[in-house]
C-alpha positions in Angstrom: 6.0 3.7 72.9 5.2 5.7 75.8 2.9 8.8 75.3 1.0 11.1 77.6 -2.5 10.5 76.5 -4.4 7.5 75.2 -6.4 8.9 72.3 -7.3 7.9 68.8 -4.4 9.8 67.5 -1.8 8.2 69.5 -3.1 4.8 68.9 -2.9 5.6 65.2 0.6 6.7 65.5 1.5 3.5 67.4 0.0 1.4 64.8 2.0 3.3 62.0 5.3 2.8 64.2 4.5 -1.0 64.3 3.6 -1.2 60.7 6.5 0.6 59.6 8.9 -1.7 61.8 7.4 -4.9 59.8 6.9 -3.4 56.5 7.0 -7.0 54.6 4.8 -8.7 57.1 1.1 -8.6 57.6 0.1 -7.8 61.0 -3.0 -8.8 63.1 -3.1 -6.6 66.1 -5.5 -7.8 69.0 -7.0 -5.0 70.9 -9.3 -4.6 73.7 -12.8 -2.2 73.3 -11.0 0.9 74.6 -12.9 3.8 72.6 -9.3 5.0 71.3 -9.2 1.8 69.6 -12.5 1.6 68.0 -13.0 5.2 66.9 -13.8 5.6 63.1 -11.0 8.3 62.9 -8.5 5.5 63.9 -5.9 5.1 60.9 -5.1 1.4 60.6 -1.8 0.5 58.2 -2.6 -1.3 55.0 -0.4 -4.2 56.4 -2.6 -4.4 59.3 -5.9 -5.7 60.7 -7.5 -5.2 64.0 -9.2 -8.0 66.0 -11.2 -7.1 69.1 -11.5 -9.0 72.4 -14.8 -9.4 73.9 -15.9 -6.9 76.6 -14.8 -7.5 80.2 -12.3 -10.2 79.1 -8.7 -9.1 80.5 -7.8 -12.7 81.0 -7.7 -13.1 77.1 -5.4 -10.0 76.9 -1.6 -10.8 77.1 -0.7 -7.4 77.4 -2.4 -7.3 80.9 0.4 -9.7 82.2 3.1 -7.5 80.9 1.6 -4.6 82.9 1.3 -7.0 85.8 4.9 -7.6 85.5 6.0 -3.9 85.3 3.7 -3.0 88.1 4.8 -5.8 90.4 8.7 -5.7 89.6 9.3 -1.8 88.9 6.6 0.1 90.6 5.5 -1.6 93.7 6.1 0.1 96.9 8.0 3.1 94.9 7.5 6.5 95.5 8.5 8.9 92.5 9.2 12.6 92.9 7.7 13.4 89.5 5.8 11.9 86.7 9.0 12.1 84.5 10.4 9.6 87.0 7.7 7.3 86.5 8.1 7.8 82.7 12.0 7.1 82.9 11.4 3.9 84.9 8.6 2.6 82.4 10.9 3.5 79.5 14.1 1.8 80.8 11.8 -1.4 81.9 10.2 -1.5 78.3 13.7 -1.4 76.9 14.8 -4.6 79.0 11.8 -6.2 77.8 12.3 -5.5 74.0 15.9 -6.8 74.4 14.3 -10.1 76.2 11.8 -11.6 73.6 11.9 -14.8 75.5 10.7 -13.1 78.8 8.1 -11.4 76.9 6.9 -14.6 75.3 6.9 -16.7 78.5 4.2 -14.1 79.7 2.3 -13.5 76.7 2.9 -16.7 74.5 -0.2 -18.4 75.4 -1.6 -21.5 73.4 -4.2 -20.0 71.5 -1.7 -17.2 70.4 1.0 -19.8 69.5 -1.4 -21.8 67.7 -2.5 -19.0 65.4 1.1 -18.4 64.1 
């Protein structure tokens, strides 16, 4: 999901979208401590629980590796004419990652995550 803002409403919409895509599963979403993730107005779907990483611990957050991969392979040394060009590039790459779960797993499938499955 690509959004213009990172606020509580956007995070609630994202969680709802993930929960809807996996209605028969119980989901555990690991999040950092961003205020939009911890706001009392955040709506967490019934089939989902949130687990928060300790503060200042990006090394525990596998999503950071996805962002590093995107930056390095798709945005390094590039100049875009507009923000819409950036968003288009991001959406294209995210679609490619979605179609390649092995690539995502190779970046994010850390031992502590695999063992918890």
